[in-house]
C-alpha positions, 0 to 999 in steps of 0.5 A, a space after each residue: 673557381 670550378 663552375 658546375 651546373 646543378 639542378 634545383 630540385 623540383 623547380 627545374 631551376 639552374 644553379 651555377 657558380 658552385 665553389 670550393 669555398 665551404 659548405 655554405 648554400 644559397 637558398 632561392 626565396 620561398 615567397 613567404 612574407 617577410 618576418 625578419 627584423 632587418 630594416 630593408 623595405 622588401 617583402 620577400 625573405 632575405 636570400 641566405 648569401 656568401 661572399 662568393 655567391 655575391 661576388 661571383 654574380 650568382 646573386 643578382 644586383 638589388 637582391 636583399 641578402 643576409 650573411 651569416 658570417 664574415 670577417 672584417 679584413 680592412 680598416 673602416 673609412 669614410 664610405 666602407 670597409 672590406 670583408 673576407 671569408 673562408 680561407 680567401 682566394 677568388 670571390 672571397 671578398 666584398 666591399 660593405 658600403 656605409 655611406 649616407 649616415 651609416 656608422 660602423 665600428 669595426 676592426 680587422 678580425 671582427 666576425 660579423 653578421 650582415 644584411 643589405 642590398 647587393 649593388 654595383 657601384 660606378 665611380 662618377 667620370 669612369 667611362 671604362 664600364 667597370 663597377 665595384 660589387 658591394 653590399 649596401 647597409 641601410 642602417 648600423 643595425 644591419 650590422 651585428 658583431 659576433 666575436 673575433 676570428 683569424 683573418 683569411 690568408 692573402 691569396 699569392 698573385 703577381 702584378 701581371 694577373 692583377 693587371 689582367 681585368 678577367 683575373 682581377 675580377 675574380 680577386 676584387 676585395 680579396 686580400 692578396 699579396 705580390 713580391 719583389 715590386 719596384 716603384 716607377 711613379 709617385 704622387 699619383 691622385 694624391 699619395 698613390 704610387 705605381 709599380 714597374 709593369 703598371 699596378 697602382 698601390 692605393 692610399 685608401 687606408 694607408 700613406 706610404 710616406 716618402 718614396 721615390 722611383 726606383 724604391 722597392 719592396 719585398 713583399 706587398 699585401 692589401 686588398 684589391 680595391 677597384 676604383 675609377 676604372 682601375 684595380 688597385 692594390 690597397 694596403 691596410 697599414 705599413 705592415 703590409 709594405 714589407 722590405 722597402 729598399 731605397 732605389 739604387 744611386 748611381 753616383 756618389 750621392 743621392 738626392 735624399 742625401 744632399 744638404 740645403 744649397 748643394 744644388 743651385 737653380 741657375 737658369 729657367 726657360 719660362 716661355 719657349 718661343 720655338 715650342 709649346 709652353 705645355 711641353 718645352 719649358 726647362 729648368 737648369 741646375 748647378 751641382 755645388 756639392 763637390 760630388 757627382 749626384 744622382 737626380 733620381 727622386 729630385 722634385 721641382 715644384 712652384 708655389 701652388 703645390 704643382 710638382 714634377 719628379 725625376 723618375 729615372 737615374 740622372 747623374 750630374 758630375 761635381 761642378 756640372 749642370 743639369 737641365 731638366 725638362 717638362 713633359 717627356 722625351 717622346 713629346 720633345 721629339 715632336 713638339 720641341 724639335 728645334 730646341 731638341 736639335 741644339 740641346 739635350 736635356 738630362 731628364 724630364 719631369 713630367 707634366 708639372 709644374 707649368 712655369 707661368 709667364 706672369 711669374 712663379 717661384 720655383 723650388 728644388 725639393 728632396 723626395 720627403 718634400 724638404 727644400 734644397 733650393 729655391 728661386 723668388 718669382 721671376 716676374 713677368 715679360 721673361 722668356 728665359 731667365 738666368 743667374 749671374 755666373 759669378 753668383 753660383 750659390 743658393 744664397 745669392 740665387 735668392 735675390 732677383 738682383 743676380 738674375 738677368 733675361 738671357 740674351 744668348 741666341 739658343 735656336 731660331 725657328 720660323 721666325 722665332 728665337 729662344 734664348 739661353 746656355 742650357 747645360 753651360 755657364 750663363 754670361 754675366 748680367 753686368 752687375 
């Protein structure tokens, strides 16, 4: 954007923010009585406006405006949709707010005329001080269909630029594209996911489906959407997610490829005594597949839908054991020091699930949510629950009769003792 100071002739008023985005002018109100037929309640004429003028701040919040022509660039969702104009680029996109009973039927490529009120929308609970610039429609009559048009071109940018709040502000509401994106985290606030570098991909318009950390895209197109203190890339459909490649697998088998029962849950640390429950729980699994397995993408869940994910490569040998721990390595070093001194988890699955001390069924799932193995509710008053070493299969571990509390001391610290055999065969349960 090039900003040039101008002088509004005859009035001595400065006008800033002239952008090389076409020949549309922004008129100042002349004080005449309002003779238009829109549904707003102001007594002044609506300002003739462009998206650039609104989004760049040239037109003040609260102003009643008339947009002679713009193009719908996104699907319509419950509370609004996006517009674009010209050839795209800085300040050329805008959110249209339709909540409050206003129903608009529109599709991408519609050429439209609108009247409304400029506003800054702040999400509840957002303490960042940011807001989303929007045009508020008062009724469906504020929207007029003019025909169809080509969509603005998506603006090439980078993850780094979209994470810069100053640069991202200029592209709020704009159709943008990035290349070479790798998934780093999934299942964030619904079906959102995060890319390496920290950019969120929103599910506002489209659910990307089954993903795992390490998956990549050659190119992602979407509208830059501001919500909850974050700028997020919002693909409009599956065609905006281009060149998907599955995460590389660092073993003979990937989690996606496993048959039911090829991973077997064998031990659960439910109620750690030498560390905090919120950080120091863990589960152990046995690899019964006959091949080495990369656990990246494996999900750990319980019966209330809480889910953790292994987001980094973690290889377990054929016939070997892996210990998957709650929280993160950084928290384990601080909160679980006693256990961390005698065992090293293979990987960490995040804050969820929380293994209830009163009992929880536990599941191992593929990235698509299908179950590889599950164990029944272990009941209450069990600190560490282990599967008898003579029954290392996914059928036997469905039966609580083959489980028992561990009696093997793992570590003692500050008068407390934890039991278990993480990463190695458990004792027999005396069956």
